[in-house]
N, C-alpha and C positions, 0 to 999 in steps of 0.2 A: 704379308700382313703382320700386325702386331699380335703379341701373345693373347691379349684379351679377345681379339677377333678369332683366333684359333680355337679358343674355348667354345665360343658360340658355334663356330663351324663344326666342331667335333660333336656338340650336342645334336645339331641338325643331322649330321651324318649317321648318328646312332638312333635316329628316330625319336628323339626326345621332344615331346610337345609341351611339357610343362615342368617348371622347377619351383621349388619352395625356398624362400630365402629372406634375408634381412641385410640391407646394405650397411657399409661402413667404409672408412677411408681406404683401407688396403684393397678393397675390391671395386672401387669406383670405376677403374678402367673397364672392368667386365660389365658393370651396370651401364656404362656409356655405350659399349658395343651392343648390349641387349636392347637399348633404346632405339638403335638404328635398324632393327630388323623386326619382322612380325611373324616369324615361324615358331618361336619358342615363347610360350606364355609364362609370366612370372606371377606367383602367388605370394603377396607380402604378408607373412605371418607377424605375430607380435612378440615372439620369443623363439630363439634358435632351437631350443629343445623341441618345441612344437613343429618346427620346420622338418626335423628328422622324423618325428612321429607321423606327420602328414605324408611325407614321402614313403614311409613304411605302409601306411594305409593304401596309398596309390599302388605301390608295388605288389602288395599281397592280394589286392582285389583284381589286378590286371595280369600279373605274371611278368610285368616289365620292370626294369630297374627304376627306382625313385631317385631323383636328383635334388641335391641341396646346395645352396650357395650362401656362405656366411663370411663375415669378415674375420680379421686376425684377432688374437688375444681373447677377450671375453666372448666374441662371436663364436670362435672355435671351441672354447671350453664349455660354453653353454650347450653345445651340440653333443657333448660326450655321453650324457645319459641316453640319448636317442641312439647313438652309435653302439653303445654297449647292449642296448635292447635288441637292436637289429642283429648283432653278432650272435647273441644267445638264441634268437629265433630264426636265424638263417634267412635274413631278408636282404635282397640285393639293393644296395644303396651306393651311389657315387656322391661323395660329399666334397665339394670344392671349397677350400678355406683360403682366405687371404692371408698374406704374411708380409712382414716389413721387408724393405728392400734387402737384397742379399748382403750388401756391405754392412748392414746394420744388425744382422742376425748375431745374437750372442752378446749384444751391447746393452741389453735391458731397454731397448727402444720403446717408445710409446706404443701400447697395445701389442707388444710382442709376447708370444708364448711359444714354448717348444711343442708345437702341435704334433709333430711326428713322434716325439717321445711320449707325450701325454696319451695319444691315441693308439700307440702300438699295441697295448693289451686289449683294446676294445674294438679292433678292426681286423678284417681278414688280411689286409695289406695296406700300406700307406706309402706315399711318395712326397719328397720335397724337390721341386723342380728348380734347379739353379741356372739352367741355360735354356733359352727359348728354343734352341735346336732340338732339345729332348722332349719338348712339350707335346707335339703330335703323337709320338710313340707312347708316352706316358698316359695320355688321355685314352688312347685305344686300349692299352693294357688294362687301365682301370675298369672300363666297362666289361672287358673279357673276364677279369678276375672276379668282379662282383657277381657275375652271372654263371660262370662255369663251375661244374662240380657242385659242391655244397655252397649255396649263395651266401653272401655276406656283405658288410659295408667296406668300402674302400675310400680312403681320404687322399686327396691330391692337394698339397699345400703349395700355394702360388704366390711367390714374392711379387711385390708391386712393380719392381723394375723389370722383371721378366714379362709381366703383362703389358708393359709399354715398349718392349724391345721388338724390333723387326726380325722376322724369320720366314722360312719357307715351310708352308704347311704340307706340301706334296699333294698327292691325289686323294688323301684321306682314307685309303684302303690299307688294311693290315693283312699280311700273309700269315699263314698258319705258323710258319717258322718264327716270325716276329712275335706273335702272341705267346708262343711257347718258349721264348728265349730265356725266361726266368725259371724254366724247368717246371712250370705248373701245368701238368698234363693229367687231369683227373681221369680215372678209369671209369668209363661209361658202360662198356659192354661186359657182361658177366662171363665167368669161366664156365663153359658148357658142362664140364665134369661135375662142378659144384651144383649146377642146376639139376642135373640128373639125380645127384645124391639127395637134394632137397625134395624133389618130387617123390622119391622112394620113401623118404622119411615121413612126409605128409600123408602119403597113401597108407602107410602102415600104422598111423597113429590111432590110439584108442580114445584119447581125450585131447584133441587138438584145439588150439585157439590162435587166430590171427590177431596181431597186436600192431596197429597202424599208427603212424605219427605224422608230424608236419612235413616230413620229407616226401610223402606221397603227394601232398598238395603242391609242394615246391616243384615237383617233377611235371606239373601241368595236368590239365583236365583228362588227358588220355591215360595217365597213370591211374587216376581214380576209376576210370572206366575199366581198365584191365584188372584192377584189384577187385572191383565188384563182380566182374565176369568170373574171375578165378575162384573167389570165395563162394559164389553161388554154384559153380561147377562142383566144388568139393562138398557142399552142404554143411560146412563147418562154421562154428561161431566166430565172431569178430568183435573186437573192442578197439576204441580209439584213445589216444592221448588227448589232452586239452587242445593241442595245436592241430590235431588230425581231424577234428570234427568237420564233417561234410565230405570227407573222401570216400565214404560209404553211406548209402542212404539210411537215414535214421529210422525211417518207417519200416525197413526190412526186418523180418522176424529173426534173421540171423545176427542182427546187431544187438549187443548186450548193453549198450550205453557206454559212457565214458569210464575209463579205468583211473585208478589213482586215489590220492588222499581224499577227494570228495567224489569219487566215482561210485558207480552202482555196486551193490552187494554182489549181484550175479557176475559182473565183470571181474571184480577183484577175486572172488572165490574161484572162478574158472581159471584165472591166471595162476592162482595158488595150487590148484589141483590138476592142471593139465599135464599131459605126458610129452607133448610136442608144442612148442611155442614158435610161431613164425612172426618175427619182428620185422616190419617193413617201414623204413624211414623213421624209426623211433630210436631214442638214444638211452633207454633205461634210466630215465631221470629219477632222482631220489623221491620225488613226489609220487612216482609210480611204484618203485620197488619197496618202499618202506625199509625195514631193517634188512640190510643186504644179506646177512648170514642166513636168513630164513626165506629169501625170495625164491619162490617156485622150485623148491628143492626136488631133485630127482627128475626134472623134466629135461628133455633135449631141446636145445635152443638154436634156431636158425636166425641169423641176423643179416638183413639186407640193408646196405647203406652205401651211399656214394662217397662218404668220408671214412677212409680206413682208420683214422685216429679215433673214431667213435666206437670201433669194434673192440671188445674186451676191455674197454676203459672202465666201466662200472660193473659189468656182469660178464663172467666168462661164458662164452658160447661154444657150441659143438660144431657149428657149420657157419662160416662167414662167407657172404657173397658180396663183393664190392662191385657196385655199378649203379647206374641211374635206375630209379625205381620203375619207370615205365618200361625200359628195356629188359630189366630183370623179370618183371611180371609177364611181359610178352614171351620171353624165352620159357618161363615156367608153364604158361598156357600151352605153348607149342609142344613142350616135352611131355606134359601130362596127357595130351591127346595122342601124341605119337606112341606113348607107352600104354595107351588105353587103360590108364590107371583108374582105380575105383577105391573109394574109402571103405573101411570095414563097416558095413551097414549096421550090423547088430551092435557093435561097440559104439557107433555113433548115435544110434537110437537110445542106448542106455545113458550116454553122456548128455544128450539133450534132455532126457527125463530128469537127470540130476540138476541140470541148469534150470529147468522149469520150476523145480522146487525152491531153488534160490530166488528165482523171480517172484515166486508167490509171496515172499516176504514183503513185497511192495515197499522197498526201502525209501522211496521218494514221497510216500504219502504224508500228508499233513492235515491239520484241522483248521478250517476257515469258519469264523463266526461272523455275525452281522456287525460287529463293532470295530474291529481292528483289521487293517489290510495285511494279510500275510504276503511276503515277497513272492513266494511260490505262486500264489493266486494271481498276482499282478502280471507275472511273466507268462503264466498259462493263458491269460486273457490277451496279452500282447501277441503271443504266438498265434492264437486263433484268429486274431484280426489281421495278421500279416502272412499267414501260411500260403495263401493263394496268390501272393505277389512275389516278385523277385526282389527280396529284401536283403540288404547288407547290414550286418550287425557288427559294431565294435563294442568293446567294454573297457572300463577302467579296471582297477585291481582291488579285490577284496571279496566280501561275502556276495555282493551282487554279481560278480564275475562267475562265481561257482554256481549260484542259482541259475544264471543265464545259461551256462554250459549244461546244466541238468534239465532245464525246462524248455529251452528253445531247441527245435529240431531242424537239422540241416540235411537237405537232400543232395546238395551239390557242393563242390569245393569253392574256395575263394569268396564265401559269403560270411565268414566268421573271422574277425580280426581282433586278437587279444594279445596281451603281453604275457607270455608263458614263462620263459626262462628267467628273465630279470624281475618280473612282477612289478612293473613300473606304474605307480599311481600317476594319473595325469596323462596316460597314453591315449585313452579312448576318444576323447573329444577332438584333438588334432588329427588323430588317425581317421576319424569319421569325415573330417574336413577333406583329407586327401582322397578318401573313397568317393566322396561326392564330386570332387573335381574330375575324377576319372569316369564317373558314371552320373552325369548331370541330371538325368531324368529318372534315376532310381530312387527308391525309398531307402534312406540311410539313417540308422538309429544307433545312437550311443547309449548303451545301458550303463548307467553310472551310479556311483555312490556319491553322496554330497561332499564327502571329504576329498575324494579323488578329483571330482569335477572342479573343485576350487583351485587345484594345482595349475590348471591351464585355462581357466575361464576367460582369460584375456582374449582368447581366440574367438569369443563372441564378436569382437570387432572385425575380425577377418571374415567370418562367414557373412556378416552384414555387408561389408565392402564388396565382396564378390558374389553376393546374392546366392549363397549356397543354402538350400533348404534342409539343413541337418536337423534331425530331431534328437533331443536329449531326454532320456527316460530315467529320471533320478529315483532310485529307491532310497528314500530319505529316512534313516533311523536315528539321525542326530548324533552319530558317533562313528569312530573308526571301527566298523563292525567286526572285522576279522581280528583286530587287536583286542577288542573287548571280549570276543569269544575265547581267545586263548588265555586272557587274564582270568576269565571266569572259570575255565576248565583246569588251568595248570598253575595259576598264581593266586589261588585262594580268594578270588573275587576282588583283588586289589586293582581297581580300575585307574591305573596311573596314566594320566594324560591321554586317555582314549576318547573322552567326550569332547565334542566340538561346541564351544559356546559362541554366541554372537553370530550364528549362521545368518546369511542374508535371506531376505524374502526373495525366493527365486523367481516369483512372478514379476515383482517389481524390478528385479535385476534384468530379466529378459526384456521388459518394456523399456528400460533405460537405454538399451542398445537398439531399440526399434523392433525387437522380436516379439513373439507371442508367448505368454506364460499361462499355464493351466495347472490346477492342483486337484488331487483326490485325497480325502482324509478318511473316507468310509468305503467299504467294499462295493456298495451300490453305485458309487461314483466312478469306479475304475473304467468301465466300458465307455462311458461318455467322454472321459478325458482322453482315452486312447483314440477314439473316433475323431475327436477334435484335432488331436496331434497329427493324425495321418492326413486328414482332409485339408488342413491349413496349408496353403501353398508355400509359405516361407519357413524360416527357422522357428522351432518351438522348443521350449523347456517345459516338460511335464514333471511336476513335483509330486511324487507318490509317497505319501507319509505312511510308513510301514511300522509293523511291530518292532519296537526298539530292542527287544530282548530275544528275538528269534535267532537261532543258531543254524549253521549249515550242517546237515547230515546227509548221507553217511560221512564219517570222518575217521581216517587212520591217524591216531595221535602220533606226534613226533617220537621217533625211536621205536615205534611198534612195528610188528610184522604186517604185511599187506593184507593178511586175513584177520587181523585183530581190530575190527572196525567197531565204532560206536554208531548205532543206528538211530539214536534219538530216544526221547522219553516215551514215545508211543509204541516202541517195538520190543520192549523187554530185553532180556539178556541174549547174547549170541549162543549158538549151539556149542556143545562140547565137542572136542576132537578125540577121535579114537586113537589107539596106540600107534597105528600106522600113519597117523597124521590126517586122515580123511575126516571131513566134517560130517557129523551125524545129523541128518535132517529128519 
């Protein structure tokens, strides 16, 4: 078969049922092969960046790799932001890019770009296929590398002449030796001695805390189940990163809320004052650690991660366990029970008493009046209306993203899709598109800011073409909210280019595409708008006009320690710290 047919055959062999893409000259042979079959569905997006974000939403809501098909030159370069986003957040993506014929590479041919060179820093791995004989192996490796170990994006650059050349596909099966030929053999099973050491350290802790990240979600639903089982068995507190929301039930009393720059007071203080920290699938991001020199000083740190390069990269740890999160947690459960381990009951009770005093600060409280909609109120009402349904949420990036993380509660993994590491405005709407394709009968809601939404609003055309009932819940404050907040707090209130003039009428915009548009301008209107949004069968844009000057709290200012939080104007000053560093409550 020709190379283009091999591509389609490889997609089918790997169980791919849908790809997101945009055609162009260099990939027309693949689109021609796509036309001749009916096993792989193609979603025609309106921009290549949106194709990758849609594939991310698909991947993160299903646990399967997302697949993208774009043309050479600008098609490939338009996909770079999405690839960088997927790399930062460990999302398995296989991105197939067209390329000019091999004999024209390097000649500045029409729509030529050095895709391999451009994408090397923002992919887990990439390939340029110059011979059709190599194509079957490369395609198999691409899926293996994207999904094995720490997931990530892989680019396969496909010259047009290779797509048109005849070759032998073989039986389509890859041996373990073939997939490991490039020496990519991630460690999945943990060292038993390190598991025993971790169990002993956890059992002996006086002030422990579990710190879970997106790696638990990436390891599959069973990893979240094992984490929940182990944390409940120990009776110890747990917090999540932004990417980890849903890997432990938010309704559980042992959950302290999200940690980090806009995390809860109790979660950040428990991280600051713990004596043993158990990091599972988290990478000690700067948004969590604050000023590194003051991060959880004096605590023993256990770091569990499938990626050995993440260990000791930002924070020095005392015990490293390399392995798949599910397998590590299963081994820890087995070792805990075998050792008949029990936590220090009196110390744990004292620790929980201390945590409850931090909780009593009610760091997320706000004041809602009858005149202006507070964003927190809008999200609380949205949560109440959706909590009994299996709802999938995506977000854009900014204040609305942080409020959503604070006020939406997730009981299960894979229901929360957001851009964490790269912080990509414009992510949420196309990601919601991808989630809806994967879960056609589910309620999928993109919590958006008006500025982020406008970055990829062209995908309204896509959701209408494919009849995808995506709901967009815009918290509209008329500005780039997080930029404005930082300018207010750290730049003397000089609001340089942070206000958005000439915003569209979002109701008229929705209607121009054939969708439904609704708006709330007063608190009394919020519930009716949410009800209409949910009950409408097709796509809906809900424009929620919120307080234009509301800020996100708590907040750890840039350069501050993770215990140096601002709790907002209604909370007064933070407590003083004693000489030994403990917070006086």
